[in-house]
Each structure stands twice: as structure tokens, then as C-alpha cells.
N, C-alpha and C positions, 0 to 999 in steps of 0.2 A: 833267660835273663832279658828283661826289657832294657833297651838302650835309649835313654832319654836324649842323648847327644845326636841322634840321627836327624838330619835336616828335614826329613819328611814327617817328623812327629814321632810316632812310636814304631818300633820294629822289634823283631825277635832275633836274638843272637844265641845260637845253641852253644852249650858248654862243651860239646864234643865236635869232632871233625866230621861227623856223619852227615851234616847238611849245611847248606849255606844260609846266611841271614835272610829272613823273609820280611818284607815291608808290610805293615798293617795299614788298612785303609784309613783315611781321615774320617773323623767323626764317629769312630767306633765306640759303641756303648753297650754295656752289659744289659741283657734282658732276662737272664735267668741262669741258675746253676742247678745241675742235676747229675745223678749217677748215669753211667753209660748203659745203653740198652744191651741185651745179651749179644746182639749182632755186633755192636761197636766193641764190646768187651772181647770179642774174638781177635780183634786187630790191635787193640791198645790194652794197657794195664787195666784190669777190671776194677781196681781200687781207685782209679783216677776219677776226677770230676769233669764234667763237660760244662764249660762256660759258654752259654749261648749269647752271641753278640749280633748286633745289627749295625749297618752303615749304609751310606747312599749306594754302595756297590752291592748290597744285599746281605743275606745272613752269613754268619761265620761261626763255626764251632771250634772251640779250643779245648783240647784235652790237657788237663793239669793234674799233676800228682798232688795229693792232699797237703803235703808239707809246703808246697809252693803256692797253694791257692790264695792265701792272704796277700802275698806279694803281687800276684797277677791282678787280683781284684783292686788292690790299692793303685796299681799302675793304670788300670782301665778307668778308675774314678777320677784320676788326675787328667787323663787325656781328654 
């Protein structure tokens, strides 16, 4: 779930207690969406989509389940 109230801009707040919130770099922009490679699918859900992003800090890959893809893309377009 993207937290628009974060002072640094965008951030990620997991819905489970499995991990802490992660700040996303400023100026993050989407450059592509693709299916995971077979190697990536060994570590993540093979049905997910990889959102390829770029910022001043470099490239960033975000694994997103198909049901959440629209929400993530909308949030990235706002950022």
C-alpha cells in the first residue's frame, strides 16, 4: 500500500508484519512493465508483474501482484 502521507514523498507500507516500511527514492518513474524471468519467478510469485522504474539513484524493480498493478501504476504516475 503506497502511503501518500509520508513526508519524503512515496513509500511502501506492507500489509503484514513481515517487513518494515521502505522509502522510495524521489523522482521515481515507471519505464516498463513485464512478466518475471524464470529466475525471478523462483523467488517471487510467477504470476506477478515486474514494474521497472528509474530514479536519480538508479534502477528499481518492483514485484506487484496483478490485482494491485493498477494501484501501483496510478501511484507512480502521481509521484
